[in-house]
C-alpha positions in Angstrom: 39.8 -29.6 -12.8 39.3 -27.3 -15.8 36.2 -25.8 -14.1 38.3 -24.5 -11.2 40.2 -21.2 -11.2 43.8 -21.7 -12.0 46.0 -18.7 -11.1 48.6 -17.1 -13.3 51.3 -19.5 -11.9 49.2 -22.6 -12.8 48.2 -23.5 -9.2 45.0 -24.2 -7.4 44.5 -23.7 -3.6 44.8 -27.3 -2.2 42.0 -26.9 0.3 39.5 -25.7 -2.4 40.5 -28.5 -4.7 40.1 -31.2 -2.0 36.7 -29.9 -1.0 35.5 -30.0 -4.6 36.9 -33.5 -5.2 35.3 -34.8 -1.9 32.0 -33.4 -3.0 32.3 -35.1 -6.3 33.2 -38.4 -4.7 36.7 -38.5 -6.0 38.9 -41.6 -5.6 40.6 -41.8 -2.2 43.9 -42.4 -3.9 43.8 -38.9 -5.6 43.0 -37.2 -2.3 45.8 -39.0 -0.5 48.2 -38.0 -3.3 47.1 -34.3 -2.9 47.5 -34.4 0.8 51.0 -36.0 0.7 52.5 -34.3 -2.3 51.5 -30.6 -2.1 51.7 -27.7 0.3 49.0 -25.0 0.3 48.8 -24.8 -3.5 48.5 -27.6 -6.2 50.4 -27.3 -9.4 47.8 -28.1 -12.1 50.1 -29.5 -14.7 52.0 -31.8 -12.4 48.7 -33.1 -10.9 47.4 -33.9 -14.4 50.7 -35.6 -15.3 50.4 -37.8 -12.2 46.8 -38.7 -13.1 47.7 -39.7 -16.6 50.7 -41.8 -15.5 48.5 -43.5 -12.9 45.9 -44.3 -15.6 48.7 -45.9 -17.7 49.9 -47.9 -14.7 46.3 -49.1 -14.0 45.9 -50.1 -17.7 49.1 -52.2 -17.4 47.6 -53.9 -14.3 44.5 -54.7 -16.3 46.4 -56.0 -19.2 48.6 -58.3 -17.0 45.7 -60.4 -15.9 44.6 -60.9 -19.5 48.1 -61.9 -20.5 49.0 -64.3 -17.6 46.8 -67.4 -17.3 44.6 -67.5 -14.1 46.3 -70.7 -12.9 49.5 -68.7 -12.5 48.2 -66.0 -10.1 50.1 -67.6 -7.2 52.5 -66.8 -4.4 55.1 -68.7 -2.5 55.2 -69.6 1.2 57.8 -66.8 1.7 55.5 -64.3 0.0 52.6 -65.3 2.3 54.8 -65.0 5.4 55.8 -61.5 4.3 52.2 -60.5 3.6 51.1 -61.7 7.0 53.9 -59.6 8.6 52.6 -56.5 6.8 49.1 -57.2 8.0 50.1 -57.8 11.6 52.2 -54.6 11.7 49.4 -52.5 10.3 46.9 -54.1 12.7 49.2 -53.4 15.7 49.4 -49.8 14.6 45.7 -49.4 14.4 45.7 -49.1 10.6 43.4 -52.1 10.0 40.0 -50.9 11.2 37.0 -53.0 12.3 34.3 -51.6 10.0 30.8 -53.0 10.2 30.0 -55.8 7.6 28.2 -54.2 4.6 25.4 -56.7 4.7 24.9 -57.3 8.4 26.1 -54.0 9.8 27.9 -55.9 12.5 31.6 -55.5 13.5 33.9 -58.5 13.8 33.9 -59.6 17.5 37.3 -61.3 17.1 39.1 -58.4 15.4 41.6 -57.8 18.2 42.0 -61.5 19.3 45.5 -62.6 18.7 44.4 -66.1 17.6 41.7 -64.9 15.1 42.1 -61.2 14.1 40.7 -58.9 11.4 38.6 -60.6 8.8 39.6 -60.8 5.1 37.3 -57.9 4.1 39.3 -55.6 6.4 42.6 -57.0 5.3 41.6 -56.5 1.7 40.3 -52.9 2.3 43.2 -51.6 4.3 46.2 -53.7 3.0 45.6 -55.4 -0.3 43.7 -52.7 -2.2 45.9 -49.7 -1.3 49.2 -51.5 -2.0 48.1 -53.2 -5.2 46.5 -49.9 -6.4 49.7 -48.1 -5.9 51.6 -50.8 -7.8 49.3 -50.6 -10.8 46.1 -52.4 -10.0 47.1 -56.0 -10.5 46.6 -58.7 -7.8 49.1 -59.1 -4.9 50.3 -62.3 -6.6 51.1 -60.6 -10.0 52.5 -57.6 -8.2 55.2 -59.9 -6.8 55.5 -62.3 -9.8 54.4 -60.5 -13.0 55.3 -63.7 -15.0 53.2 -65.8 -12.7 53.8 -69.1 -10.8 52.0 -72.4 -11.6 49.3 -73.3 -9.1 50.0 -76.3 -6.9 48.0 -75.6 -3.7 44.5 -74.0 -3.9 42.9 -72.8 -0.7 39.1 -72.3 -0.3 38.0 -70.0 2.5 35.3 -67.6 3.7 36.2 -63.9 3.7 34.6 -63.6 7.2 37.4 -65.6 8.8 40.1 -63.9 10.9 43.5 -63.6 9.2 45.5 -65.1 12.0 43.3 -68.2 12.4 43.3 -68.6 8.6 47.0 -68.2 8.2 47.8 -70.6 11.1 45.7 -73.4 9.7 46.9 -72.7 6.2 50.6 -72.8 7.0 50.1 -75.9 9.2 49.0 -77.8 6.0 51.1 -76.1 3.4 53.4 -78.7 1.7 57.0 -77.4 1.3 57.7 -75.7 -2.0 54.1 -75.5 -3.3 52.8 -72.3 -4.9 49.5 -71.0 -3.4 46.4 -69.8 -5.2 44.2 -67.8 -2.7 41.5 -65.6 -4.2 42.1 -62.4 -2.1 45.7 -62.4 -3.3 45.2 -64.0 -6.7 42.4 -61.9 -8.1 42.8 -58.1 -8.7 40.8 -56.4 -5.9 40.9 -52.8 -7.2 39.3 -53.2 -10.6 36.1 -51.5 -11.7 33.1 -53.7 -11.2 32.5 -54.2 -15.0 36.1 -55.2 -15.6 36.1 -57.6 -12.7 32.9 -59.2 -13.9 34.5 -59.9 -17.3 37.6 -61.4 -15.6 35.5 -63.6 -13.3 33.9 -65.3 -16.4 30.7 -65.2 -18.4 29.8 -68.9 -18.7 26.9 -70.2 -16.6 29.0 -73.3 -15.6 31.8 -70.9 -14.3 34.4 -72.8 -16.4 36.0 -69.6 -17.6 36.4 -68.2 -14.1 39.9 -67.9 -12.6 38.8 -70.3 -9.8 37.7 -73.1 -12.2 40.6 -72.6 -14.5 43.0 -73.0 -11.6 41.2 -76.0 -10.2 41.5 -77.6 -13.7 45.2 -77.0 -14.0 47.4 -80.1 -14.5 49.9 -78.6 -12.0 47.4 -78.7 -9.1 48.4 -81.1 -6.3 46.3 -80.0 -3.2 42.9 -78.4 -2.5 42.8 -77.1 1.1 39.6 -76.4 2.9 40.1 -73.9 5.8 37.1 -73.9 8.2 37.2 -71.2 11.0 35.1 -70.1 14.0 33.5 -67.2 12.1 31.1 -69.1 9.9 30.7 -72.2 7.7 32.5 -71.8 4.4 29.4 -73.2 2.6 27.3 -70.1 3.3 29.4 -68.7 0.5 28.4 -70.1 -2.9 31.8 -69.7 -4.4 33.1 -72.2 -1.8 30.4 -74.7 -2.8 31.4 -74.3 -6.4 35.1 -74.7 -5.6 34.5 -77.9 -3.6 32.4 -79.4 -6.4 35.2 -78.7 -8.9 37.8 -80.0 -6.6 35.9 -83.3 -6.2 35.5 -83.5 -10.0 39.3 -82.9 -10.5 40.1 -85.4 -7.8 38.1 -88.1 -9.6 39.7 -87.2 -12.9 43.2 -87.4 -11.5 42.6 -90.5 -9.5 44.5 -89.1 -6.6 43.8 -87.5 -3.2 43.5 -83.8 -3.7 41.1 -82.5 -0.9 42.3 -81.9 2.6 40.7 -80.1 5.6 43.0 -77.8 7.6 43.0 -78.0 11.4 45.0 -76.4 14.2 
């Protein structure tokens, strides 16, 4: 910003500033703020204040996940129903796009099917990330419950599944009153890669990862496997690791833990 020409009134032409920031690969959130909050000219001081306040909020989001134990990054059934409503409304308005998969370069053939819908990558990109970034960078779960809720139901799933098929099978097998741990809503999705790597754990056996911490929690009562038409869960190694840990926990508890969700 300091390299740009600021006039005597402390403003910068908005179009000039946006062009420079786009060239530099600036965060989309900053560009959206500029577009919504200013007319033809941008007040330099107020923009810097917003950036510093946003940094403070993001730092608070980072701190929250280090303060609250991973097995408390949960939501209620009512929270999930509200989340699904947000997704469905945005999808109906064309705000959840069907971008090609980053590895296969293929779009989701079920994106607009009412029984399957957008995959979790798109839900994360167009719903979870923007809303949690605006709230401070914590996960959806801690955005709703900063003090956390103890895990009782853990769901394992592949991110390529459609949100409507996933939610239907999940809610069909969701025991009344149980708090849910679901990675897309439990883990912070907006963090810088290095911070996220630290959070996801450094031990080779994954025992310090949020997934394994939650699957070792004494409050855990159900491990739900949600297969879908999109692909086998076990093409995703995290799902393999989660099932292994659930089997270990089931043996340790001496009670049935694992269940497969069906329509």
